[in-house]
Backbone bond lengths (Angstrom), bond angles and torsions (degrees), N, CA, C in turn:
res aa  C-N    CA-C-N  psi(-1)  N-CA   C-N-CA  omega(-1)  CA-C   N-CA-C  phi
1 M - - - 1.502 - - 1.568 106.88 -
2 S 1.333 115.37 131.46 1.392 117.74 -176.88 1.601 112.51 -82.52
3 K 1.312 113.84 153.50 1.485 119.58 176.18 1.438 110.29 -106.38
4 T 1.305 116.58 154.31 1.532 121.99 179.04 1.470 111.12 -116.69
5 L 1.332 115.85 126.65 1.410 121.29 177.22 1.602 107.18 -106.60
6 L 1.333 113.27 136.22 1.503 121.31 169.17 1.508 106.76 -92.37
7 V 1.294 121.37 117.88 1.467 123.15 -177.82 1.512 102.66 -115.56
8 T 1.347 115.47 111.60 1.435 120.97 171.14 1.523 115.71 -84.54
9 G 1.284 119.70 137.18 1.440 119.58 -173.25 1.509 114.32 72.37
10 G 1.296 118.09 27.58 1.450 123.70 -172.91 1.458 115.72 -75.16
11 S 1.334 118.73 -5.88 1.462 120.22 179.09 1.523 112.13 -102.42
12 G 1.335 117.73 2.94 1.438 122.57 178.69 1.608 107.06 -84.36
13 F 1.327 117.66 -176.71 1.415 117.78 -174.21 1.594 112.54 -69.02
14 I 1.310 118.71 -46.76 1.405 118.40 179.78 1.524 112.70 -70.64
15 G 1.473 113.60 -48.04 1.432 114.77 -179.74 1.470 115.56 -58.22
16 S 1.327 114.98 -38.88 1.574 116.89 -175.08 1.568 106.16 -73.08
17 N 1.143 122.13 -30.25 1.531 122.51 173.79 1.516 111.21 -65.14
18 F 1.303 116.83 -42.79 1.445 125.11 175.93 1.516 111.48 -58.47
19 V 1.374 114.52 -51.56 1.445 124.10 -176.96 1.623 105.66 -62.06
20 R 1.282 115.07 -48.84 1.477 120.24 179.39 1.613 109.83 -56.80
21 Y 1.301 116.44 -47.06 1.445 118.38 -179.75 1.573 112.49 -60.24
22 I 1.302 113.96 -47.05 1.490 118.65 -177.64 1.606 107.69 -65.47
23 L 1.221 118.90 -42.20 1.565 119.45 179.32 1.569 113.78 -67.68
24 Q 1.332 112.00 -32.75 1.443 113.21 178.56 1.460 118.47 -84.05
25 H 1.336 113.15 -22.34 1.563 120.22 -175.46 1.501 114.98 -110.02
26 R 1.345 119.23 -16.29 1.435 119.07 -173.07 1.568 108.91 -129.78
27 D 1.339 116.32 97.11 1.383 117.87 -179.29 1.623 112.82 -68.52
28 D 1.310 113.31 -14.99 1.509 117.96 -175.42 1.529 110.61 -92.92
29 Y 1.327 120.03 14.20 1.492 122.30 177.78 1.558 110.74 -123.23
30 R 1.294 113.79 142.65 1.362 123.62 168.72 1.540 109.05 -112.70
31 V 1.314 118.99 149.60 1.412 124.06 -177.23 1.550 115.63 -123.77
32 I 1.342 118.92 125.41 1.478 118.80 169.96 1.495 103.49 -108.19
33 N 1.401 113.81 119.97 1.390 119.68 177.05 1.498 113.45 -99.45
34 L 1.305 115.16 116.73 1.476 122.29 -177.70 1.522 105.70 -106.00
35 D 1.377 113.62 117.50 1.445 117.46 -176.02 1.505 111.06 -146.61
36 K 1.317 119.29 138.51 1.458 126.54 -175.01 1.551 106.53 -80.95
37 L 1.289 120.76 -20.01 1.431 130.56 -173.70 1.515 113.22 51.04
38 T 1.362 110.48 59.16 1.497 116.48 172.54 1.591 108.74 -80.04
39 Y 1.327 113.47 -153.59 1.497 117.72 -178.24 1.507 112.09 -60.75
40 A 1.373 120.09 -23.34 1.461 121.56 -172.73 1.513 110.29 -99.37
41 G 1.269 121.61 -15.27 1.506 123.55 179.16 1.476 112.90 -91.66
42 N 1.285 114.84 130.02 1.502 123.61 177.61 1.404 113.11 -128.11
43 P 1.395 121.59 107.88 1.392 120.90 -177.79 1.543 113.67 -66.18
44 A 1.310 119.05 -13.95 1.443 119.56 177.63 1.522 111.30 -73.18
45 N 1.369 118.16 -12.63 1.428 124.07 -178.69 1.525 107.08 -62.10
46 L 1.338 120.07 -32.33 1.442 125.86 -168.42 1.584 108.51 -125.52
47 R 1.302 120.76 17.96 1.462 124.25 -175.04 1.481 110.10 -60.48
48 D 1.311 120.04 -31.71 1.481 124.62 -174.85 1.590 109.68 -72.43
49 F 1.397 115.48 -3.71 1.443 116.23 178.73 1.584 110.02 -109.47
50 D 1.325 115.16 3.71 1.458 116.94 -176.60 1.558 114.87 -56.13
51 E 1.300 114.72 -30.30 1.532 119.64 179.46 1.512 112.78 -93.42
52 D 1.266 118.52 -2.02 1.495 126.64 -178.73 1.604 106.45 -79.18
53 E 1.334 112.94 114.61 1.479 114.51 -179.28 1.538 114.55 -63.94
54 R 1.419 117.74 -12.49 1.452 120.73 -178.55 1.569 107.91 -87.88
55 Y 1.299 117.73 -2.07 1.503 121.01 -177.83 1.589 110.44 -118.84
56 R 1.343 111.91 132.88 1.452 117.74 179.83 1.558 105.68 -139.98
57 F 1.427 113.14 126.11 1.448 120.53 175.05 1.545 109.01 -98.49
58 V 1.304 111.58 134.23 1.514 118.71 173.15 1.542 108.37 -124.42
59 H 1.317 118.47 115.72 1.483 121.52 177.92 1.498 106.28 -80.63
60 G 1.303 116.70 112.56 1.444 123.47 179.65 1.470 116.53 -172.07
61 D 1.286 119.25 175.16 1.481 128.66 -176.12 1.521 110.42 -107.58
62 I 1.236 117.63 132.53 1.525 124.57 172.56 1.618 110.97 -57.67
63 C 1.317 115.69 -21.94 1.426 118.72 175.67 1.490 116.76 -77.87
64 D 1.397 117.48 -7.99 1.428 124.21 179.77 1.490 106.35 -86.69
65 V 1.335 118.22 93.28 1.438 122.14 -172.28 1.524 115.31 -59.65
66 A 1.382 112.42 -38.96 1.418 119.63 179.78 1.557 113.07 -63.34
67 L 1.381 113.81 -40.35 1.431 115.36 177.75 1.546 112.17 -70.08
68 V 1.361 118.18 -44.54 1.379 120.66 175.39 1.477 116.92 -58.65
69 D 1.326 116.84 -42.52 1.450 120.51 172.38 1.525 113.43 -58.54
70 S 1.302 116.07 -39.24 1.512 118.82 178.79 1.498 112.49 -65.89
71 L 1.265 118.58 -30.88 1.479 124.08 -175.13 1.549 107.42 -86.91
72 V 1.305 117.09 -40.41 1.485 119.80 -179.15 1.532 110.46 -54.29
73 G 1.243 118.16 -41.33 1.470 123.80 179.53 1.462 114.13 -55.01
74 E 1.334 119.66 -24.83 1.485 124.72 -179.27 1.547 111.44 -93.43
75 C 1.361 117.94 -6.54 1.410 117.39 -169.17 1.523 117.16 -108.13
76 D 1.305 115.49 157.57 1.472 120.45 174.97 1.548 114.25 -101.13
77 G 1.298 109.09 -16.76 1.550 117.84 174.06 1.516 114.51 -161.98
78 I 1.287 115.74 163.40 1.429 118.80 -177.02 1.609 106.89 -132.53
79 I 1.336 112.22 131.02 1.426 119.39 177.56 1.481 109.04 -118.76
80 N 1.335 119.76 120.48 1.497 122.28 -173.82 1.467 111.44 -101.89
81 F 1.387 114.77 117.40 1.480 121.27 172.49 1.612 108.87 -120.08
82 A 1.332 112.48 3.75 1.539 115.03 -179.35 1.500 107.51 -73.34
83 A 1.336 113.18 127.89 1.456 120.02 -176.83 1.591 111.80 -165.89
84 E 1.192 113.55 157.33 1.543 115.99 167.48 1.499 106.26 -94.49
85 S 1.392 117.77 129.67 1.353 119.44 -171.62 1.589 110.90 -86.38
86 H 1.364 115.69 -8.89 1.438 122.72 175.74 1.514 107.51 -117.65
87 V 1.339 111.49 115.72 1.510 117.21 -176.67 1.591 109.24 -58.38
88 D 1.220 118.82 -37.27 1.533 121.35 -179.76 1.586 108.89 -56.47
89 R 1.361 118.65 -39.26 1.398 120.80 -176.48 1.516 108.91 -70.10
90 S 1.312 119.54 -32.63 1.512 123.35 176.90 1.593 109.62 -67.43
91 I 1.347 114.06 -40.57 1.411 114.56 -178.44 1.569 112.58 -73.77
92 M 1.298 119.25 -37.85 1.434 125.53 179.00 1.543 113.16 -69.96
93 A 1.284 118.32 -33.45 1.506 122.98 -173.68 1.480 110.70 -103.36
94 G 1.333 117.22 -20.47 1.567 117.04 -176.84 1.491 108.45 87.02
95 A 1.309 114.93 -168.75 1.524 118.67 177.45 1.496 109.34 -64.34
């Protein structure tokens, strides 16, 4: 039986490498990638998995409680890579 991971920030540098590793090395895992696609997220990082039935991309924000709640119900685990890489952006824009 396969397990499903919700990966937040999965289109950024670290997140996309994690998603790539899981999909290439673990046939028993599915990945839902939730990413807001700000300056750090690049959907091209995982484009080669677009046709993989074990991969699903969701364009959204971790601050969207209803969206996150709907995805969590499908998952066995959550890995969080969603972050602002520049602290000043976090301070200026808030959460």
